[in-house]
Backbone bond lengths (Angstrom), bond angles and torsions (degrees), N, CA, C in turn:
res aa  C-N    CA-C-N  psi(-1)  N-CA   C-N-CA  omega(-1)  CA-C   N-CA-C  phi
1 M - - - 1.461 - - 1.511 109.32 -
2 A 1.272 115.15 162.02 1.462 121.67 -179.04 1.522 109.81 -75.42
3 N 1.293 114.57 143.66 1.454 121.13 179.12 1.525 107.65 -89.61
4 H 1.317 117.08 113.90 1.462 122.13 179.71 1.516 109.67 -94.46
5 N 1.321 116.19 78.00 1.444 122.14 -178.22 1.518 107.77 -95.14
6 S 1.319 117.11 115.46 1.472 120.82 -178.06 1.531 111.80 -87.62
7 N 1.322 118.61 -0.29 1.465 121.13 179.52 1.522 112.07 -73.31
8 N 1.328 117.03 -31.76 1.464 121.10 -178.68 1.516 108.18 -98.37
9 A 1.324 116.44 87.69 1.472 122.60 -174.10 1.514 111.91 -70.29
10 A 1.340 119.09 -22.15 1.457 120.61 -177.12 1.532 111.69 -70.41
11 N 1.302 118.15 -26.62 1.459 121.46 -177.85 1.517 113.44 -97.08
12 V 1.320 118.01 3.98 1.451 121.80 -178.08 1.517 108.08 -92.66
13 L 1.316 115.87 131.56 1.454 121.04 179.91 1.536 108.49 -78.73
14 H 1.324 115.57 121.58 1.462 121.14 178.25 1.516 107.55 -109.34
15 P 1.308 118.62 108.55 1.478 117.82 179.29 1.520 111.42 -70.51
16 H 1.298 115.41 141.43 1.448 121.56 177.84 1.519 108.52 -105.52
17 I 1.302 115.68 113.06 1.453 121.01 -178.05 1.512 107.70 -94.09
18 T 1.316 115.33 113.67 1.457 121.59 -179.84 1.507 107.77 -106.98
19 P 1.322 118.22 131.97 1.472 120.28 -179.89 1.524 111.02 -66.56
20 M 1.325 115.55 149.65 1.459 121.96 179.71 1.527 111.58 -59.16
21 S 1.322 116.77 -31.72 1.466 119.77 -179.53 1.529 110.97 -63.11
22 T 1.328 118.05 -34.00 1.452 120.57 177.57 1.517 110.53 -66.34
23 Y 1.343 116.65 -43.16 1.471 119.62 178.06 1.522 111.22 -63.37
24 L 1.312 117.18 -38.71 1.466 120.02 179.42 1.528 110.79 -67.72
25 K 1.322 117.46 -38.84 1.483 120.13 177.36 1.513 110.94 -65.11
26 V 1.328 117.28 -43.55 1.464 120.58 178.32 1.513 111.26 -64.35
27 A 1.322 116.47 -41.06 1.464 120.51 176.94 1.530 110.25 -62.02
28 G 1.316 117.17 -39.89 1.469 121.01 177.11 1.525 111.52 -62.89
29 V 1.337 116.59 -41.66 1.467 120.41 177.60 1.520 110.21 -63.96
30 L 1.341 117.00 -41.54 1.461 120.23 179.51 1.535 111.39 -64.71
31 F 1.325 117.20 -40.14 1.465 120.41 175.74 1.527 111.59 -63.48
32 A 1.348 115.63 -41.39 1.453 119.42 179.58 1.534 111.24 -65.32
33 L 1.331 116.73 -39.31 1.467 119.75 178.05 1.522 111.63 -68.61
34 T 1.320 116.31 -33.92 1.462 120.05 175.50 1.512 109.77 -65.62
35 F 1.311 117.57 -43.05 1.460 122.14 176.54 1.531 110.08 -62.49
36 L 1.333 116.98 -39.45 1.463 120.52 177.41 1.547 111.05 -64.46
37 T 1.328 117.15 -35.61 1.452 121.09 176.34 1.528 110.47 -63.45
38 V 1.319 117.21 -41.73 1.469 121.03 178.87 1.529 109.97 -65.53
39 I 1.314 117.60 -40.81 1.474 120.68 178.02 1.532 109.69 -65.04
40 A 1.321 117.56 -42.12 1.472 120.86 179.76 1.516 110.72 -62.57
41 H 1.344 116.28 -35.26 1.456 118.86 178.00 1.522 111.53 -67.72
42 Q 1.325 117.54 -33.63 1.453 120.45 178.67 1.526 111.47 -64.90
43 F 1.346 116.72 -25.18 1.446 120.79 -178.34 1.535 111.56 -108.43
44 H 1.342 117.68 24.54 1.465 118.21 -174.99 1.521 112.67 -66.50
45 V 1.321 117.99 -26.53 1.461 119.37 177.62 1.540 110.18 -70.68
46 Q 1.318 117.47 -42.35 1.456 121.08 178.61 1.535 111.82 -69.03
47 L 1.335 116.72 -32.92 1.469 119.81 -179.29 1.523 111.31 -75.24
48 G 1.299 117.75 -25.90 1.454 121.62 177.93 1.512 112.83 60.97
49 A 1.323 116.46 -123.96 1.469 122.21 -176.06 1.532 111.91 -69.96
50 F 1.346 116.80 -16.47 1.464 119.50 -179.39 1.531 112.89 -85.40
51 A 1.319 118.17 -6.03 1.472 120.81 -177.38 1.533 111.84 -63.08
52 G 1.322 117.20 -43.92 1.453 120.50 178.88 1.499 114.13 -65.21
53 P 1.352 118.14 -51.96 1.460 118.43 178.46 1.532 113.84 -60.96
54 I 1.329 117.53 -34.17 1.479 119.23 178.33 1.535 109.97 -66.93
55 A 1.334 116.00 -41.65 1.463 118.91 178.99 1.529 110.58 -64.71
56 F 1.336 117.75 -40.36 1.471 121.34 178.45 1.519 111.17 -66.50
57 L 1.334 117.52 -36.74 1.446 121.43 178.97 1.526 110.35 -64.98
58 I 1.330 117.01 -44.82 1.465 120.43 178.47 1.515 109.82 -63.27
59 A 1.334 117.53 -41.90 1.470 120.70 178.38 1.523 111.70 -63.78
60 A 1.321 117.24 -37.23 1.466 120.83 179.52 1.531 110.41 -66.30
61 V 1.322 117.12 -40.05 1.470 120.75 178.72 1.526 109.72 -65.29
62 K 1.333 116.59 -41.92 1.465 119.43 177.96 1.520 111.17 -64.42
63 A 1.332 117.35 -40.53 1.455 120.12 178.08 1.539 111.35 -64.05
64 A 1.317 116.03 -37.14 1.468 119.79 178.53 1.521 110.75 -63.98
65 F 1.326 117.17 -41.50 1.476 119.80 177.51 1.513 111.16 -63.25
66 V 1.327 117.55 -42.98 1.453 121.26 179.65 1.520 110.79 -63.46
67 L 1.337 116.61 -44.52 1.451 120.36 179.10 1.517 111.92 -64.24
68 M 1.310 117.79 -42.09 1.460 120.41 -175.00 1.540 112.43 -72.50
69 Y 1.336 116.14 -45.19 1.450 117.63 -170.37 1.528 113.56 -100.77
70 F 1.325 118.46 -46.61 1.454 118.76 -176.24 1.544 112.74 -81.28
71 M 1.332 116.67 -26.87 1.464 119.96 175.73 1.541 110.98 -98.29
72 H 1.329 117.02 2.00 1.468 124.29 174.99 1.522 113.07 57.88
73 L 1.328 116.70 31.03 1.462 119.59 179.06 1.531 110.81 -71.57
74 K 1.303 116.60 -24.65 1.467 120.81 179.17 1.527 111.79 -65.74
75 D 1.320 116.47 -28.61 1.479 121.18 -179.42 1.521 112.25 -101.03
76 D 1.331 117.65 5.54 1.469 120.99 -172.71 1.526 110.99 -91.90
77 T 1.300 115.53 178.33 1.476 120.74 -178.13 1.525 109.65 -76.81
78 N 1.320 113.48 164.94 1.473 119.74 179.08 1.532 111.21 -67.68
79 M 1.324 117.46 -28.86 1.466 120.57 179.29 1.536 110.34 -63.30
80 N 1.324 117.80 -44.97 1.459 120.89 178.82 1.536 110.64 -67.36
81 R 1.301 117.40 -35.45 1.475 119.93 175.89 1.523 110.02 -63.78
82 M 1.325 116.86 -39.69 1.463 120.93 178.64 1.521 111.30 -65.97
83 I 1.325 117.36 -39.25 1.456 120.99 178.31 1.521 110.30 -62.73
84 F 1.327 117.73 -46.13 1.459 120.52 177.47 1.522 110.90 -63.06
85 S 1.310 117.64 -42.69 1.473 121.32 -179.26 1.520 110.84 -64.08
86 T 1.321 117.71 -38.66 1.452 120.96 178.47 1.530 110.49 -63.14
87 G 1.308 117.27 -41.78 1.462 120.86 176.87 1.526 112.20 -59.47
88 F 1.311 115.49 -44.60 1.485 119.41 179.36 1.522 110.99 -69.28
89 F 1.330 117.37 -34.95 1.468 120.04 176.33 1.519 111.85 -59.53
90 F 1.340 115.92 -46.64 1.451 118.79 -179.39 1.531 111.40 -70.65
91 L 1.308 117.95 -28.73 1.468 119.78 172.89 1.515 111.18 -63.61
92 I 1.332 116.96 -42.84 1.476 121.22 177.77 1.530 110.16 -64.94
93 V 1.339 117.62 -40.38 1.459 119.90 177.25 1.521 110.65 -61.52
94 L 1.327 117.06 -43.24 1.463 120.93 177.90 1.528 111.10 -60.57
95 L 1.316 117.42 -44.77 1.470 120.75 178.92 1.501 111.96 -65.13
96 L 1.343 117.55 -38.91 1.463 120.38 178.70 1.526 111.10 -65.31
97 F 1.326 117.75 -40.99 1.457 119.94 176.52 1.528 110.98 -62.00
98 S 1.316 116.46 -38.31 1.468 119.34 179.12 1.530 110.54 -66.73
99 V 1.326 117.18 -41.95 1.459 120.75 179.69 1.529 110.40 -64.86
100 V 1.304 117.87 -42.23 1.458 120.89 179.82 1.531 109.51 -65.79
101 D 1.324 117.35 -40.48 1.466 120.91 178.67 1.528 110.81 -60.72
102 I 1.306 116.77 -46.97 1.463 120.27 -178.52 1.526 110.61 -68.57
103 A 1.319 117.42 -39.31 1.471 120.27 -176.19 1.539 112.24 -71.87
104 T 1.308 118.80 -24.51 1.467 120.56 -176.67 1.531 113.31 -101.26
105 R 1.316 117.39 7.87 1.472 119.26 177.56 1.527 110.76 -70.55
106 V 1.308 114.69 143.46 1.434 122.19 178.56 1.533 107.25 -99.87
107 T 1.325 115.37 129.55 1.467 117.78 179.93 1.543 108.90 -73.97
108 E 1.301 114.25 131.04 1.432 120.29 -179.18 1.522 109.99 -96.63
109 V 1.315 115.83 139.88 1.440 120.74 177.75 1.506 107.52 -103.18
110 S 1.293 117.15 126.01 1.458 120.95 -178.56 1.533 110.92 -72.38
111 P 1.350 116.79 131.07 1.465 118.80 -179.93 1.533 112.50 -75.46
112 L 1.295 117.53 -4.07 1.471 119.61 -178.13 1.499 113.05 -85.38
């Protein structure tokens, strides 16, 4: 049988009960941000160079809501938050290396 030792609180599963109203509010925010993304796409010509960063910003806010509420990261331990943060840090490093690589390329002229 399982050993139910309450002395080691770090290994005990603590369920987080979130009210349905919170999920509905978060879902409403996600729908509103999706609608905002569609509106931003309609004005992508007027936004010019800011269209991409605005779309990425909206997507980042939506991802944060999903991580915090639907994946329960808001109620989780600091270790799990650090693991998620490390993953995003290395994603940003990868994207920065890609941007630097593309920005520093020299255009080659074909001798033919």
